[in-house]
C-alpha positions as CSV (number, residue, x, y, z in Angstrom):
1,M,-2.4,-24.8,17.0
2,K,-5.9,-25.4,15.5
3,Q,-9.0,-24.7,17.6
4,P,-12.3,-26.7,17.3
5,F,-14.7,-25.6,14.6
6,A,-11.9,-24.3,12.3
7,Y,-11.9,-25.8,8.8
8,I,-8.4,-26.2,7.2
9,H,-8.0,-27.8,3.8
10,P,-5.5,-30.7,4.1
11,A,-3.4,-29.4,1.3
12,A,-2.8,-26.0,3.0
13,K,0.8,-25.5,4.1
14,I,0.7,-24.1,7.7
15,H,3.7,-23.8,10.1
16,P,3.0,-25.7,13.3
17,S,3.4,-22.6,15.4
18,V,0.5,-20.8,13.7
19,V,-2.5,-20.1,15.9
20,I,-5.8,-20.6,14.3
21,D,-8.9,-19.6,16.3
22,P,-12.4,-21.1,16.0
23,F,-14.6,-20.6,12.9
24,V,-11.7,-19.9,10.6
25,T,-11.8,-21.3,7.1
26,I,-8.5,-22.0,5.2
27,D,-8.7,-23.1,1.6
28,Q,-6.3,-25.2,-0.5
29,N,-3.2,-23.6,-2.1
30,V,-2.5,-21.5,1.1
31,E,0.8,-21.0,2.9
32,I,1.0,-19.4,6.3
33,G,4.4,-18.7,8.0
34,E,5.7,-19.2,11.5
35,G,4.2,-17.4,14.4
36,T,1.1,-15.9,12.6
37,H,-2.2,-15.7,14.4
38,I,-5.4,-16.1,12.4
39,S,-8.4,-14.9,14.5
40,S,-11.9,-16.2,14.5
41,N,-14.2,-15.8,11.5
42,C,-11.3,-15.1,9.1
43,T,-11.5,-16.6,5.6
44,I,-8.1,-17.4,4.0
45,M,-8.9,-18.3,0.4
46,E,-7.0,-20.1,-2.4
47,G,-3.7,-18.4,-3.4
48,A,-3.0,-16.8,0.0
49,R,0.7,-16.5,1.0
50,I,0.9,-15.1,4.5
51,G,4.3,-14.5,6.0
52,K,5.8,-14.9,9.5
53,G,4.5,-13.1,12.7
54,C,1.4,-11.7,11.0
55,K,-1.8,-10.9,13.0
56,I,-5.1,-11.3,11.1
57,F,-8.1,-10.0,13.0
58,P,-11.7,-11.3,13.0
59,G,-13.7,-11.1,9.8
60,A,-10.8,-10.5,7.4
61,V,-10.9,-12.2,4.0
62,I,-7.5,-12.8,2.3
63,S,-7.1,-13.8,-1.3
64,G,-10.7,-13.4,-2.4
65,I,-11.4,-13.6,-6.1
66,P,-10.8,-10.3,-7.8
67,Q,-13.8,-8.0,-8.4
68,D,-12.8,-7.6,-12.0
69,L,-14.9,-8.9,-14.9
70,K,-11.7,-9.8,-16.9
71,F,-10.8,-12.4,-14.3
72,K,-11.3,-15.8,-15.8
73,G,-10.3,-18.1,-12.9
74,E,-6.5,-18.0,-13.6
75,E,-4.2,-19.1,-10.8
76,T,-3.0,-16.0,-9.0
77,V,-1.9,-15.2,-5.4
78,A,-2.2,-12.6,-2.6
79,I,1.1,-12.2,-0.7
80,I,1.2,-10.7,2.8
81,G,4.7,-10.0,4.1
82,D,6.2,-10.7,7.5
83,N,4.9,-9.0,10.8
84,T,2.0,-7.3,9.1
85,T,-1.2,-6.6,11.0
86,I,-4.5,-6.9,9.2
87,R,-7.5,-5.6,11.3
88,E,-11.2,-6.5,11.3
89,C,-13.0,-7.1,8.1
90,V,-10.1,-6.1,5.8
91,T,-10.4,-7.6,2.3
92,V,-7.3,-8.3,0.2
93,N,-8.1,-9.7,-3.3
94,R,-5.7,-11.9,-5.2
95,G,-4.2,-10.9,-8.6
96,T,-5.5,-11.3,-12.2
97,A,-3.6,-12.1,-15.4
98,S,-2.4,-8.5,-15.4
99,K,0.3,-9.0,-12.8
100,G,-0.6,-12.4,-11.2
101,H,-0.3,-11.2,-7.6
102,T,-1.4,-8.7,-5.1
103,I,1.3,-7.7,-2.6
104,V,1.0,-6.2,0.9
105,G,4.6,-5.8,2.3
106,S,6.1,-6.5,5.7
107,N,5.5,-4.5,8.8
108,C,2.3,-2.9,7.5
109,L,-0.8,-2.0,9.4
110,I,-4.0,-2.3,7.4
111,M,-6.8,-1.0,9.6
112,A,-10.4,-2.1,9.8
113,Y,-12.7,-2.3,6.8
114,S,-10.0,-1.4,4.3
115,H,-9.9,-3.0,0.9
116,V,-6.9,-3.8,-1.3
117,A,-8.0,-4.8,-4.8
118,H,-6.4,-7.0,-7.4
119,D,-2.8,-6.6,-8.5
120,C,-2.1,-3.8,-6.0
121,Q,1.5,-3.4,-4.8
122,I,1.7,-2.1,-1.2
123,G,5.2,-1.6,0.1
124,N,6.8,-2.2,3.5
125,N,5.9,-0.2,6.6
126,V,2.7,1.2,5.0
127,I,-0.2,2.3,7.3
128,M,-3.7,2.3,5.8
129,S,-6.2,3.8,8.2
130,N,-9.7,2.6,8.7
131,A,-11.9,2.2,5.7
132,T,-9.3,3.0,3.0
133,Q,-10.5,1.7,-0.3
134,V,-7.8,0.9,-2.9
135,A,-8.7,0.1,-6.4
136,G,-7.0,-2.3,-8.7
137,E,-3.3,-2.1,-9.8
138,V,-2.5,0.8,-7.4
139,Q,1.0,1.1,-6.1
140,I,1.8,2.5,-2.6
141,D,5.5,2.8,-1.7
142,D,7.3,2.2,1.6
143,F,6.4,4.2,4.7
144,A,3.3,5.9,3.2
145,V,0.5,6.7,5.6
146,I,-3.0,6.8,4.1
147,G,-5.6,8.6,6.1
148,G,-8.9,7.0,7.0
149,G,-11.7,6.8,4.5
150,S,-9.5,7.6,1.5
151,L,-10.5,6.5,-2.0
152,I,-7.7,5.7,-4.4
153,H,-8.4,5.4,-8.1
154,Q,-7.1,2.4,-10.1
155,F,-3.6,2.6,-11.4
156,C,-2.6,5.5,-9.1
157,H,0.9,5.5,-7.6
158,I,1.6,7.0,-4.1
159,G,5.2,7.6,-3.4
160,S,7.3,6.7,-0.3
161,H,6.9,8.6,2.9
162,V,3.7,10.3,1.7
163,M,1.2,11.5,4.3
164,L,-2.3,11.5,2.8
165,Q,-5.2,13.3,4.5
166,G,-8.2,11.3,5.6
167,G,-11.1,11.2,3.3
168,S,-9.0,12.1,0.3
169,R,-10.1,11.1,-3.3
170,V,-7.0,10.3,-5.1
171,N,-7.1,10.3,-8.9
172,K,-3.5,11.4,-9.6
173,D,-0.1,10.2,-8.6
174,I,1.4,11.6,-5.4
175,P,5.2,12.0,-5.5
176,P,7.5,10.9,-2.6
177,F,8.0,12.7,0.7
178,V,5.0,15.0,0.5
179,K,1.7,15.7,2.3
180,A,-1.4,15.7,0.1
181,G,-5.0,16.5,0.9
182,R,-8.0,18.9,0.3
183,D,-10.6,18.4,-2.5
184,P,-9.6,18.2,-5.2
185,I,-6.5,16.4,-4.0
186,A,-3.4,18.6,-4.0
187,Y,0.2,18.9,-2.8
188,T,0.2,20.7,0.6
189,G,3.9,20.5,1.6
190,V,6.7,18.2,2.4
191,N,6.1,15.6,5.1
192,S,8.9,17.0,7.2
193,I,7.6,15.6,10.6
194,G,7.3,12.1,9.1
195,L,10.8,12.4,7.6
196,R,12.3,13.4,10.9
197,R,10.8,10.5,12.6
198,R,12.5,8.3,10.1
199,N,15.9,9.9,10.7
200,F,16.1,12.1,7.6
201,T,18.5,15.0,8.4
202,N,17.7,18.7,8.3
203,D,19.9,19.0,5.1
204,Q,18.0,16.2,3.4
205,I,14.6,17.7,4.2
206,R,15.8,21.2,3.0
207,D,16.9,19.6,-0.3
208,I,13.6,17.9,-0.7
209,Q,11.8,21.2,0.0
210,E,13.9,23.0,-2.6
211,I,12.9,20.3,-5.2
212,Y,9.2,20.9,-4.6
213,R,9.6,24.6,-4.8
214,Y,10.8,24.1,-8.4
215,L,7.8,21.8,-9.0
216,Y,5.0,23.8,-7.3
217,L,6.2,27.4,-6.9
218,S,8.3,28.3,-9.9
219,R,5.4,28.6,-12.4
220,L,7.2,26.1,-14.6
221,N,5.2,23.2,-16.2
222,V,6.1,19.8,-14.7
223,S,8.5,18.7,-17.5
224,D,10.4,22.0,-17.5
225,A,10.6,22.0,-13.7
226,V,12.0,18.5,-13.7
227,D,14.6,19.5,-16.3
228,R,15.7,22.4,-14.1
229,I,15.8,20.3,-11.0
230,E,18.1,17.9,-12.8
231,A,20.3,20.6,-14.2
232,E,20.6,22.9,-11.2
233,L,20.2,20.8,-8.0
234,P,22.9,18.4,-6.8
235,A,22.2,14.7,-7.4
236,T,20.9,12.9,-4.2
237,R,19.0,9.7,-3.7
238,E,15.9,11.7,-2.8
239,R,16.3,14.0,-5.9
240,D,16.7,11.0,-8.2
241,E,13.7,9.2,-6.7
242,I,11.5,12.2,-7.2
243,I,12.6,12.7,-10.8
244,E,12.2,9.0,-11.6
245,F,8.7,9.0,-10.0
246,I,7.5,12.0,-12.0
247,R,9.0,10.8,-15.3
248,N,7.3,7.4,-14.9
249,S,4.0,8.7,-13.8
250,K,1.2,7.6,-16.1
251,R,-1.7,9.5,-14.6
252,G,0.3,12.8,-13.9
253,I,1.1,14.1,-10.5
254,V,-1.2,16.1,-8.1
255,R,-1.4,19.8,-8.6
256,G,-0.2,22.3,-6.1
257,Y,-2.5,23.9,-3.7
258,V,-3.5,27.5,-4.6
């Protein structure tokens, strides 16, 4: 349903059930899925792919041109999954030639004034609190919760089920299932409350805690600790996810809190 004073490019592909409030601008090469609501004063730019049941609040800009001097006008996209809420004045830039797309997954909540830069990969069920600033090519995995005002350096990787303290400055990778905070950023424990809320068993949580004892309390370096974990602890999905994350880390993982 289009309201007066909205501009919609005739080539945009918009499901008939989409609600578009006044003063919205929707460019060409845009697709918007069933049941989504675009609030007033939003700008949906070329390359946007917005899923079903999304709520885009006033002032948001989706698929803006990347803030990257290497961008040369190549055709790229910004993808928003189903049932994701994007609050006031959020900006999500589209990709560059590096990956070709920026992705925000399904069932996410991106709170007001947050920024998702070019080529980021945001998983499903992620919460980014107010004024979170995410630089280019960052990866944030499923169920991560990012505290308000956090600054995340380009190319960082934040693992699944991480709880990040508000105001954090992230310049290292944060492995799965943990809490991180303080300044400089550090591991502060396993996110046991969050894991229980997501139906992890006590045994699973104890196994995860034992893995991080090897990593942060054994006085081993990271590579030796990972080798010991693999040799001495039983294989589980969580153990293997942590090992794979650390071995694939390009920036190195956060240190332990002393």
